[in-house]
C-alpha positions in Angstrom: 198.0 120.2 56.4 199.5 123.7 55.9 202.6 123.9 53.7 205.6 125.8 55.1 208.1 125.4 52.3 209.5 128.7 50.8 206.9 130.6 48.9 204.2 127.8 49.1 200.5 128.5 49.8 199.2 128.1 53.3 196.1 125.9 53.4 193.4 126.2 56.0 195.1 128.9 58.0 192.7 131.8 58.0 189.5 130.6 56.5 190.4 130.9 52.8 192.5 134.0 53.1 195.5 132.2 51.7 198.9 133.8 51.2 202.5 132.5 51.2 205.1 132.0 53.9 208.8 131.6 53.8 211.7 133.2 51.9 210.7 134.6 48.6 213.6 136.5 46.8 213.4 137.3 43.1 216.4 136.4 40.9 218.6 139.3 39.7 217.2 139.4 36.2 213.6 139.8 37.6 214.0 142.7 40.0 213.6 146.4 39.5 217.1 148.0 39.8 218.8 151.3 39.4 222.4 151.2 38.1 224.2 154.5 38.3 227.7 155.9 38.0 229.9 158.5 36.3 229.9 158.6 32.5 232.1 155.9 30.9 232.4 153.8 34.0 231.0 150.6 32.5 227.2 150.7 33.2 226.1 150.0 29.6 228.8 147.4 29.0 227.6 145.5 32.1 224.0 145.4 31.0 224.8 144.7 27.3 226.5 141.5 28.5 223.0 140.1 29.6 221.8 137.7 26.9 218.2 137.9 28.3 217.9 141.7 28.3 216.1 143.9 25.9 217.7 147.4 26.1 216.0 150.6 25.1 219.1 152.4 23.7 217.7 155.8 24.5 221.2 157.4 24.6 221.6 156.3 21.0 225.1 155.2 21.8 227.4 152.5 20.4 227.9 149.2 22.2 230.6 149.3 24.7 231.4 145.6 25.5 233.5 143.5 23.1 230.9 140.8 23.0 227.4 142.3 23.3 224.8 139.7 24.3 221.7 141.8 24.9 219.1 142.9 22.2 219.1 146.7 21.7 216.5 149.0 20.2 217.1 151.1 18.2 220.1 149.7 16.4 223.0 151.7 14.9 224.1 151.3 11.3 227.8 150.7 11.6 228.5 152.3 8.2 226.5 155.5 8.7 226.1 155.8 12.4 222.3 156.4 12.0 219.7 154.9 14.3 217.8 152.1 12.5 214.5 150.2 13.1 214.1 146.5 13.1 214.2 146.4 9.3 217.4 148.4 9.2 215.7 151.6 8.0 216.9 155.0 9.4 214.6 156.4 12.0 214.4 159.5 14.2 213.7 158.0 17.6 210.6 159.2 19.4 208.7 158.1 22.4 206.1 156.6 20.1 208.6 154.0 19.1 209.3 153.1 22.7 205.6 152.9 23.6 205.0 150.5 20.6 207.8 148.2 22.0 206.4 148.4 25.5 203.0 147.4 24.2 204.5 144.3 22.6 206.4 143.4 25.8 203.1 143.5 27.8 201.3 141.4 25.1 204.0 138.8 25.1 203.8 138.5 28.8 200.0 138.3 28.8 200.1 135.5 26.1 203.0 133.8 27.9 205.1 133.9 24.7 208.9 133.8 24.5 210.2 137.1 25.7 213.1 138.8 27.4 213.7 138.4 31.1 214.9 141.9 31.7 214.0 145.3 30.2 216.6 148.0 30.4 216.2 151.8 29.9 219.6 153.3 29.1 219.5 156.0 30.3 217.1 157.8 32.7 218.3 161.3 31.6 217.6 160.4 27.9 214.2 159.0 28.9 213.3 162.3 30.6 214.5 164.3 27.6 212.5 162.2 25.2 209.3 162.7 27.3 210.0 166.5 27.4 209.8 166.4 23.6 206.7 164.0 23.5 204.5 165.4 26.2 203.6 168.9 24.8 201.9 167.5 21.6 200.1 164.9 23.8 199.3 167.2 26.8 195.5 167.1 26.1 195.5 163.3 26.2 197.3 163.4 29.5 194.8 165.9 31.0 197.3 168.7 31.6 196.2 171.0 28.9 193.0 171.6 26.9 194.9 171.3 23.6 198.2 170.2 22.2 201.1 172.5 22.9 204.1 173.3 20.7 206.8 173.0 23.3 207.5 172.3 27.0 207.5 176.0 28.0 203.9 176.3 27.0 202.8 173.8 29.6 202.0 174.4 33.3 205.4 173.4 34.8 204.3 171.5 38.0 201.6 169.6 36.1 203.9 168.7 33.3 206.7 167.4 35.5 204.2 165.4 37.6 202.9 163.8 34.4 206.4 163.0 33.2 207.5 161.4 36.5 204.2 159.4 36.7 204.7 158.1 33.2 208.2 156.7 34.1 207.2 155.2 37.5 204.0 153.7 36.0 206.0 152.1 33.1 208.4 150.5 35.5 205.6 149.1 37.7 203.6 147.8 34.8 206.5 145.9 33.4 207.4 144.5 36.8 203.7 143.5 37.3 203.9 141.7 33.9 206.9 139.6 35.2 209.8 141.5 33.7 212.9 142.7 35.6 213.4 146.4 34.9 216.8 148.0 35.1 217.2 151.8 34.7 220.6 153.4 34.1 221.3 156.7 35.8 224.2 159.1 36.0 225.9 160.8 38.9 228.3 163.7 39.2 231.0 164.3 41.8 229.8 167.2 43.9 232.1 169.1 46.2 230.6 169.4 49.6 232.3 172.2 51.7 233.2 171.2 55.3 235.0 174.4 56.4 237.3 176.9 54.8 239.5 175.3 52.2 238.2 171.8 53.1 235.6 169.8 51.2 234.6 166.3 50.5 233.6 164.8 47.1 230.3 163.0 47.1 228.4 161.3 44.3 225.2 163.2 43.5 222.4 162.1 41.2 221.6 164.2 38.1 217.9 164.1 38.7 215.9 166.1 41.3 215.4 165.0 44.9 211.6 165.0 44.3 211.9 162.6 41.3 214.3 160.3 43.2 211.8 160.1 46.1 209.3 158.7 43.7 211.7 156.2 42.2 213.7 155.0 45.2 211.1 152.8 46.8 210.4 151.0 43.4 213.9 149.5 43.2 215.1 146.4 45.1 218.7 147.3 44.1 220.3 150.6 43.6 224.0 150.1 42.9 227.1 152.0 41.7 229.1 150.8 38.8 232.6 152.3 38.9 236.0 152.0 37.3 239.2 152.1 39.4 242.9 151.6 38.7 244.3 148.6 40.5 247.7 146.9 40.4 247.8 143.3 39.3 250.6 140.7 39.1 251.2 138.7 36.0 253.7 136.2 34.6 256.1 137.7 32.1 257.5 135.0 29.8 260.8 135.6 28.0 262.3 133.2 25.4 266.0 133.0 24.7 268.1 130.6 22.5 271.2 129.4 24.3 273.7 127.2 22.4 270.9 126.4 19.9 268.4 125.5 22.6 265.3 127.6 23.2 264.7 128.3 26.9 261.9 130.1 28.6 262.1 132.1 31.9 259.1 133.4 33.8 259.2 136.4 36.1 256.5 138.1 38.2 255.7 141.6 37.1 253.0 144.1 38.0 250.9 146.5 35.9 248.1 148.9 36.4 244.8 148.0 35.0 241.2 149.4 35.2 238.9 147.3 37.3 235.1 147.7 36.8 232.9 146.8 39.7 229.5 147.1 41.3 228.9 148.1 44.9 226.3 149.3 47.3 228.6 149.6 50.3 230.3 153.0 50.0 229.5 155.3 52.9 229.1 158.2 50.6 226.3 156.4 48.7 223.9 156.6 51.7 220.4 157.6 50.5 221.2 156.4 46.9 222.5 152.8 47.1 220.6 149.9 48.6 220.1 146.1 48.1 217.4 143.7 49.4 220.1 141.0 49.7 223.5 141.3 51.3 225.8 141.6 48.4 229.6 141.3 48.7 231.6 144.5 49.4 232.4 144.7 45.7 231.5 142.6 42.6 234.1 142.7 39.9 232.6 143.0 36.5 234.8 141.7 33.6 234.4 143.8 30.5 233.3 140.7 28.7 230.9 138.7 30.9 230.0 141.3 33.5 226.4 140.2 33.8 227.3 136.5 34.5 229.7 137.6 37.3 227.0 139.8 38.8 224.3 137.1 38.5 226.5 134.5 40.2 227.3 136.8 43.1 223.7 137.8 43.5 222.5 134.2 43.5 225.2 133.3 46.0 224.0 136.2 48.2 220.4 134.9 48.0 221.6 131.5 49.1 223.5 133.1 52.1 220.7 135.3 53.2 219.2 134.2 56.5 
């Protein structure tokens, strides 16, 4: 009898062809995703709160959440600010270091050893810059030059950029095929789009080329904006006073402006950049401490609600 439960094999359907039928939706930590936003809006803090993430800290930046849960490489020596390897020794980060870690990740998956759930590249612009430095000396191995080159300008531009883009997309798909979720952090700028004389609209614009984005976009199940916005919240203001020797408390409602970090795919101006395979809420609030847990809960709830 054929099995029809979600994701289960179908027996005796098409003469041994097999396959699966039903709803099959990967959990949030196991998807390929692009997380983008303006600088300093909370992207890194959000991902650093994931205890099952291994983050390539390509931006070589300090942690930004008060309680980092992810594992980062390289580390940063808090006394000197230098990048450090696993043994605490200072290093000059190169793509060779990243490739060595990627090899271990693939080996751990192949051997079914304990390993991270999600691999994060923070950020895409730093990843590109690192490859621009690494590719010239390895151009002959990549088949884009007959011998090593001293710098990027010595390469044939179209072939070099094609090799760079292919290395990034291939890395993401290899890690996904090995069972990892892969999150890539990107940046946007606010571009002014003229409408008519003295009128314009501000629209987020990626800092990578349209050609590169076309190669990346189809890989991601989720492409979401992380942003920070001022909001007004109400809180209880407690005052204590001593009257005739008796301490008394009074509570009044007051308001204050705070910064709310959130994740969204639903802004009209994000058309062509943002998307999601599941129907997420209009906005997912990301606490500075525990942002990943809030996102994961909302994503899982959206999976359960998807018809």
